[in-house]
Structures are given as C-alpha cells and as structure tokens.
C-alpha positions as a Markdown table, in Angstrom:
| # | Residue | x | y | z |
|---|---|---|---|---|
| 1 | Met | 13.9 | 2.1 | -7.8 |
| 2 | Phe | 10.6 | 1.6 | -9.5 |
| 3 | Val | 7.7 | -0.7 | -8.5 |
| 4 | Lys | 5.0 | -2.0 | -10.8 |
| 5 | Cys | 1.5 | -0.9 | -9.9 |
| 6 | Val | -1.4 | -3.3 | -10.4 |
| 7 | Thr | -5.0 | -2.3 | -9.8 |
| 8 | Val | -8.0 | -4.3 | -8.7 |
| 9 | Ser | -11.3 | -2.8 | -10.0 |
| 10 | Arg | -14.7 | -4.4 | -10.3 |
| 11 | Asn | -13.2 | -7.7 | -9.2 |
| 12 | Arg | -10.8 | -7.6 | -12.2 |
| 13 | Leu | -7.0 | -7.3 | -12.2 |
| 14 | Met | -5.6 | -4.5 | -14.3 |
| 15 | Gly | -1.9 | -3.8 | -15.2 |
| 16 | Ile | -1.1 | -7.4 | -15.9 |
| 17 | Gly | -3.0 | -10.2 | -17.6 |
| 18 | Lys | -2.8 | -13.0 | -15.0 |
| 19 | Pro | -0.8 | -13.2 | -11.8 |
| 20 | Glu | 1.3 | -15.9 | -13.4 |
| 21 | Asp | 2.5 | -13.2 | -16.0 |
| 22 | Leu | 4.6 | -11.8 | -13.2 |
| 23 | Leu | 7.0 | -14.7 | -13.6 |
| 24 | Tyr | 8.0 | -13.4 | -17.0 |
| 25 | Met | 8.2 | -9.7 | -16.1 |
| 26 | Asp | 11.3 | -9.7 | -13.9 |
| 27 | Ile | 9.3 | -8.0 | -11.1 |
| 28 | Asp | 10.3 | -8.4 | -7.4 |
| 29 | Glu | 7.6 | -6.3 | -5.9 |
| 30 | Val | 4.1 | -5.1 | -6.9 |
| 31 | Phe | 2.2 | -2.2 | -5.4 |
| 32 | Leu | -1.5 | -3.3 | -5.5 |
| 33 | Val | -4.2 | -0.6 | -5.4 |
| 34 | Asp | -7.5 | -2.2 | -4.4 |
| 35 | Met | -10.0 | 0.2 | -5.9 |
| 36 | Asp | -12.8 | -2.2 | -4.8 |
| 37 | Ala | -11.7 | -1.7 | -1.2 |
| 38 | Leu | -11.4 | 2.1 | -1.6 |
| 39 | Thr | -14.7 | 2.6 | -3.4 |
| 40 | Arg | -17.0 | -0.2 | -2.0 |
| 41 | Tyr | -15.1 | -1.5 | 1.0 |
| 42 | Lys | -14.8 | -4.9 | -0.6 |
| 43 | Leu | -11.3 | -6.1 | 0.1 |
| 44 | Ser | -9.9 | -8.4 | -2.7 |
| 45 | Phe | -8.1 | -11.0 | -0.6 |
| 46 | His | -8.0 | -13.6 | -3.4 |
| 47 | Phe | -5.9 | -11.3 | -5.6 |
| 48 | Tyr | -3.5 | -10.5 | -2.7 |
| 49 | Arg | -3.0 | -14.3 | -2.3 |
| 50 | Glu | -2.6 | -14.9 | -6.0 |
| 51 | Ile | 0.0 | -12.1 | -6.6 |
| 52 | Ser | 2.0 | -13.0 | -3.5 |
| 53 | Arg | 2.7 | -16.4 | -4.9 |
| 54 | Phe | 4.9 | -14.7 | -7.5 |
| 55 | Cys | 6.4 | -11.6 | -5.8 |
| 56 | Glu | 6.3 | -9.4 | -2.8 |
| 57 | Val | 3.1 | -7.3 | -2.6 |
| 58 | Thr | 2.4 | -4.0 | -0.9 |
| 59 | Val | -1.4 | -3.4 | -0.7 |
| 60 | Leu | -3.1 | -0.1 | -0.6 |
| 61 | Asn | -6.6 | -0.9 | 0.7 |
| 62 | Met | -6.9 | 1.5 | 3.6 |
| 63 | Pro | -8.2 | -1.0 | 6.2 |
| 64 | Ala | -10.6 | 0.5 | 8.7 |
| 65 | Arg | -10.3 | -2.2 | 11.3 |
| 66 | Val | -7.4 | -4.2 | 12.9 |
| 67 | Gln | -9.0 | -7.4 | 11.6 |
| 68 | Asp | -8.9 | -6.1 | 8.0 |
| 69 | Leu | -5.2 | -5.5 | 8.4 |
| 70 | Ile | -4.7 | -9.0 | 9.8 |
| 71 | Asp | -6.7 | -10.5 | 7.0 |
| 72 | Thr | -4.7 | -8.6 | 4.4 |
| 73 | Leu | -1.4 | -9.7 | 5.8 |
| 74 | Val | -2.6 | -13.4 | 6.1 |
| 75 | Ser | -3.7 | -13.2 | 2.5 |
| 76 | Gly | -0.2 | -12.5 | 1.4 |
| 77 | Ala | 0.5 | -8.8 | 1.6 |
| 78 | Ser | 4.0 | -7.9 | 2.8 |
| 79 | Arg | 3.0 | -4.4 | 3.7 |
| 80 | Val | -0.4 | -2.6 | 4.0 |
| 81 | Val | -1.0 | 1.1 | 3.4 |
| 82 | Val | -3.2 | 2.7 | 6.0 |
| 83 | Gly | -4.3 | 6.3 | 6.6 |
| 84 | Arg | -7.8 | 7.2 | 5.5 |
| 85 | Asp | -10.1 | 7.3 | 8.5 |
| 86 | Val | -7.3 | 6.3 | 10.9 |
| 87 | Asp | -7.1 | 7.9 | 14.3 |
| 88 | Ser | -4.3 | 7.4 | 16.9 |
| 89 | Arg | -6.1 | 4.6 | 18.7 |
| 90 | Leu | -6.6 | 2.5 | 15.5 |
| 91 | Leu | -3.0 | 3.3 | 14.3 |
| 92 | Ser | -1.8 | 2.0 | 17.7 |
| 93 | Gly | -3.8 | -1.2 | 17.2 |
| 94 | Phe | -2.4 | -1.6 | 13.7 |
| 95 | Met | 1.2 | -1.2 | 15.0 |
| 96 | Gln | 0.6 | -3.7 | 17.9 |
| 97 | Val | -0.4 | -6.3 | 15.2 |
| 98 | Ser | 2.4 | -5.7 | 12.8 |
| 99 | Asp | 5.3 | -3.5 | 11.8 |
| 100 | Ser | 4.4 | -4.0 | 8.2 |
| 101 | Val | 2.2 | -0.9 | 8.2 |
| 102 | Val | 2.8 | 1.9 | 5.7 |
| 103 | Leu | 1.3 | 5.3 | 6.6 |
| 104 | Ser | -0.2 | 7.4 | 3.9 |
| 105 | Leu | 1.2 | 11.0 | 4.1 |
| 106 | Val | -1.9 | 12.4 | 2.5 |
| 107 | Ser | -2.9 | 13.3 | 6.1 |
| 108 | Arg | 0.2 | 14.2 | 8.1 |
| 109 | Asn | -1.5 | 14.5 | 11.5 |
| 110 | Leu | -0.4 | 11.0 | 12.6 |
| 111 | Val | 3.2 | 11.0 | 11.4 |
| 112 | Asp | 4.8 | 11.7 | 14.9 |
| 113 | Glu | 2.6 | 9.1 | 16.5 |
| 114 | Phe | 3.5 | 6.6 | 13.8 |
| 115 | Ile | 7.2 | 7.2 | 14.2 |
| 116 | Arg | 6.9 | 7.0 | 18.0 |
| 117 | Leu | 5.2 | 3.6 | 17.6 |
| 118 | Gly | 8.1 | 2.3 | 15.5 |
| 119 | Gly | 6.8 | 3.1 | 12.0 |
| 120 | Gly | 9.1 | 4.3 | 9.3 |
| 121 | Asp | 7.5 | 3.4 | 5.9 |
| 122 | Phe | 5.3 | 5.9 | 4.2 |
| 123 | Phe | 3.2 | 6.4 | 1.0 |
| 124 | Ser | 3.0 | 9.8 | -0.6 |
| 125 | Leu | 1.7 | 11.5 | -3.7 |
| 126 | Gly | 4.9 | 13.5 | -4.0 |
| 127 | Gln | 8.2 | 14.4 | -2.2 |
| 128 | Thr | 8.3 | 14.7 | 1.5 |
| 129 | Asp | 10.7 | 16.2 | 4.1 |
| 130 | Ile | 9.9 | 13.4 | 6.6 |
| 131 | Ala | 12.6 | 11.0 | 7.5 |
| 132 | Phe | 11.7 | 7.5 | 6.3 |
| 133 | Arg | 13.0 | 3.9 | 5.9 |
| 134 | Thr | 11.0 | 3.4 | 2.7 |
| 135 | Leu | 8.8 | 5.9 | 0.8 |
| 136 | Tyr | 6.3 | 4.6 | -1.7 |
| 137 | Asn | 6.0 | 7.5 | -4.1 |
| 138 | Ala | 3.0 | 7.8 | -6.5 |
| 139 | Gly | 4.0 | 11.4 | -7.6 |
| 140 | Pro | 6.7 | 12.5 | -9.9 |
| 141 | Pro | 9.7 | 10.2 | -9.7 |
| 142 | Val | 12.2 | 10.9 | -7.0 |
| 143 | Ile | 15.7 | 9.5 | -7.1 |
| 144 | Arg | 16.7 | 9.1 | -3.5 |
| 145 | Glu | 17.8 | 6.1 | -1.3 |
| 146 | Gly | 14.7 | 4.4 | 0.2 |
| 147 | Val | 12.3 | 5.7 | -2.4 |
| 148 | Lys | 10.2 | 3.3 | -4.4 |
| 149 | Asn | 8.6 | 5.1 | -7.3 |
| 150 | Ile | 5.3 | 3.6 | -8.3 |
| 151 | Glu | 4.8 | 3.1 | -12.0 |
| 152 | Asp | 1.2 | 3.4 | -13.4 |
| 153 | Phe | -0.5 | 4.6 | -10.2 |
| 154 | Pro | -4.2 | 5.0 | -11.0 |
| 155 | Glu | -5.3 | 8.7 | -11.0 |
| 156 | Gly | -8.8 | 7.4 | -10.0 |
| 157 | Ala | -7.4 | 6.4 | -6.6 |
| 158 | Val | -6.2 | 9.9 | -5.6 |
| 159 | Pro | -9.6 | 11.3 | -4.5 |
| 160 | Tyr | -10.0 | 8.3 | -2.1 |
| 161 | Leu | -6.7 | 9.0 | -0.4 |
| 162 | Gln | -7.5 | 12.6 | 0.6 |
C-alpha cells in the first residue's frame, strides 16, 4: 500500500495544489511532513485541519511536549509521529493521552518501552525486523502486510529525524 506524502515548508503546502485537490486524487490517507515544525518548531495546525477535512492524515512533526501532541490531534491528525528528543517519561505521557502515536525507528532505544505501553505503529526510513501493526516506510518500498510506503518523502527531512 502507498500513502501520498505532502510537505509543509515555509508556511506553504507542497505535493498538492490546495487541500481541496485531494477530493479528485482518490487518496484515503496523507502522510504530512511538517518541515516548519522540524526546522523552526512552528507547528502548522491550520494545514492539519484543512487536509483532515478531505482524508485521514498522519503528521510527522515530532512534538516535544504532550500539549503539542494534543493540539496536533485536535487539529485533525489521525496519528502523530514522535521520536526526536523523546525520553521514556515523555513517551509515557504521549501514550497516556492517545494510542494514535507512531514511534520513529530512527532511534530504537524506546521500542521496548513503546510496545510495553501498547504502541504498535512505527515510522522507518527502511525495513525493520520489529513486529508492528502498521509501519510507515519512507525508504525503498516494502511489500508486506501492515506496511504503508510513503510516496515522495522529502529528503530534506531525513537529517531532522536522526
């Protein structure tokens, strides 16, 4: 299965013209990479809200606080990718708020804790041997049950995930 990637950068939406264009693209889910959140810690809630009017949206914005996760979900995200700068205490706080958390596998030190807390959805830049419910894969396509391969993932996001 493939998922369309849309990017927010410099307060502009890239990958589609307008959110309304999703109606004509036969897309059920969008993977939104919020470069403004990754580079300037400016979360683009208005874009999450707009896109979620037309399809399901998984947001990669790496929230650094529980309130950022809550605000992202309230703004329309179905799932939120976390991982950068997350320790076990913050991960526990995220999981107490919602089970709609996707853990980035760029840093594998929290995987066991995440699974113990009930998590099972992961984001990766390639294949993994970890058991998962859903794996959002931004690397080379993998054909396997539960894998959602992300089309057009921005290379510019990779350094901010490591």
